[in-house]
N, C-alpha and C positions, 0 to 999 in steps of 0.2 A: 143733872145726875140724880139717880134715885136717892131718896132720903135715907135708905137703909145702908148706904155705902159711905164709908169714912174716907178711904184713901187708896191711892195706887200702892201696889207692892211689887217691887222688882223680884224676879225669880232667877234661879241659878243659870238659866240659859240666856239671860238678858231680856227676855220678853216680860211683859207686865201682866199682872192680874189685879183684881180688886178685892178688898176686904168687905164682907157684909156684916154690919153690926147686928142685923136681924138674926142671922144664923151663927154669928161669932166665928166665922170661918172665911178663909179666902176661897175664891172660885177655883183656884188651881193650887197644886202643891208647889210651894216656893222651892222645895228641895229637888223636885224633878224638872221644874220649868214649865211654864204655861204652854208654850208651843210644843216642847218635847213630850209633855204628857199627852196632848191631843194626838200627836203623830205616832208615838211609840206604844201607848197604852190602848189606843182606840183605832185610829185609821189604818196603820200598817198591819196589825194583826187581823183586823176585820177584812181587809182586802186580800190578805194572804190566804184566808180560809173560807171566805164566802164564795158561793158558786158564781162563776163568771157568766155573763150573759149580755144581752143588748141593753138591759136596764137593771138598776139596783134601787130598791126602795129602802130608805134609811129612816129610822126613828132615833132622834137625838134628844135624850132626856137629861137635862133640860137645856134650853138654848143658852142661857147665861150671857157670856160675853161673845158667844158665837165661834169660839176657837175650833170646836169639833167640825162644824159645818164648813168653815173656811179652810181648815187644814185638809179636809177631804177634797175640796176643789183644788187647792194648791197641789196636793199629792197627785191627783189625776192629771193636772197640767204638766207637772214635772216628769211624770212617767208616761206621758202620751197615752193615757187610758181614755178610750173613746166612749166608754159605757155611759148611757143616759142615766142621770141621777135625779131622783125625787126624794127630797128631804122634808120630813115633818118634825117639828120641834116645839113641844109645849114649853111655855114660859109664864111664870106667874107675874113677873114684874115688867109691866109695859113701860114704866118710866126708865128703867134700865135699858131696854131695847132702843127707845127713842134717843138715848144719850150716846149710843155707840158710834155714830158717825164722827164723834170727837175723841174717841178712845185712842190711846197710843198703841196701835197694833204693830207687830214686828214688820220689818221691811219685806218679808216673804209675802205679806198680804197686800203690798202696794198695788199690784195689778188688779186686786179685787175690790178696790174702793167703790166702784159703781154699784157693786152688789151690796156692800156694807151700807151705803147710803140708802138704797132701795129698801133694805130690810129695816133699817132704822126708821124710815118715814112711813112705809106701807106694810111692814111685817111680812112681805112676800117679794119674791123675785122669780122671773121666768125668762129663759131664752131657749134656743133651739135644743140644747142638750141638758139643761138644768132647770129644776123647779124647786124652790124652797118656800115653805109656808111655816111661819111661826104662829102657833095656836096660843093665844093669850088666855090664861086661866089655869086652874088646878090641873096638874098632869093626870091625875087619876080619872078625872072627867074627860079631859081632852083626848086621851088615847081612844076613848070609846067613839069618838067622831071619825076615826080613821077606818075606812072601808077597804083597805088594800092589804095584801100580805106583805109583811116586812122581811127584808133580807138581812139587814144589819141593824142591831140595836146598840147605841152608845149609852150605856147605863152610867150616867155621870151627874146625878144630883148631889146636893150637899150630903154629908156623911150620915150613916144610919143613926148616930147619936143625935144629930141635929135635925134630921128630916126623915124620921123612921117610916112614915107611911109610904115612901117611895122605895122601901126595901122589904116589905112584908111578903109573906108567902102568897097572899091573895093578889097583891100587885103583880108578882111574877107570874101567877096563873093567867092574869089578863094579858100580860106580855106574850106568854107562851101561845095563847089563843090567836094572837095577831101574827105570830111569826110563821114564815114559810117553812116547809119541811127541811130546808137546808140552811136555815137562819143561824147567824152567829151573833152572840151578845158579848160585848167587851165591857169591863169595869175595872176601876182602880182598886176596888175593895177586895181584900183577901180574907175578910172576917168569916169565921165558921158559920154564924147565923145567916149571913148573906148567901154563902154557898149552899147551906142547907135549904134555904128558901127556893133557890134556883133548882136544886136537885129534886126537891119534893114537888116542884111544878112540872117536872118531866125532862129537864135539861141534863145533858152530860156536862161534867165540870172538869176544867183543866186549869193548871197554873201556867201563866205565860211570863216568860222572862225576856228582858231586853238589856243590851249593854248600855243603854242610854237612860233608863229609868228603873225604879224599883219594880218588883213583881206586881202583876195584876192577875185578873181572872178572865178566862174565856168560857162561855157556856154555849152549847150548841144542841140542836135537836138531833143531830147525827154524829156519828163517831168521826173524830178528827185525827190526823197523824201527829198527835201530841200525847204526852203522858197523862193518862186519865187519873183523876183523883178518886180514890175509893171512898165514897161518902158513907157507905154502910160500915166500913171499917172505922171511919172517924166517929160515927155514932156509937159503935161498940166501945171504943176507947174513951169516949167522953159522953156517958149517958145523960149528963145534965145539959148538954148542948141542945139548942132548939132554934128553929127559925123564928123570925119576928112575925107576929100575927096582928091583924087589924084590931082585934078585940082588946089588945093591950093599949091602944091609943085612941079609943072612942070615949 
């Protein structure tokens, strides 16, 4: 297991996450639950609002313990969704990925053990309907290696306070450039600087609520059948609010 990890942490839904000493945060919210957070803040809203088709290309920032990718596969199996999936997932910590075949995943992922093992050993997996590639390295550089339009973005790195360079306006501009015209981005963050960064990059911003977890944010290149957050009004009410900038962390 990676030297930056101290211990397993049980979360409220019974699934486990890990604590990172490097970032001084857990990989998932213990209050929402590791599996619940992936399903109800990322996978379900993304599949509810992304344009359906024969194939979906997903960018999972960052792979971490793999919950978002695995929950996506689980959700598609459970709901008999036949869409072909291609998932790209940057991840800085190779040691973490190599340790995951021994991780205590929830029973919902039992049928996916062969995928977990392949990802742990080779950082990729492919079958007739699914392709996953973990790109080892800094996500800012890794996303520039992707030459396909992205339909779904799971924006799920460590928090802006701990990992700010994956929440800046310039970063979101890079994401916007990769996104398809109908792309949907999901994130657990509801922070105004994050929403401003997404908005200033060209996204429409929405609050997403679920009965299973706390609120999150959805961003999209197109209008969605959700209540739009008026970011111009937010800026008027809070003139000091600003998006995060790369120049602040160089």
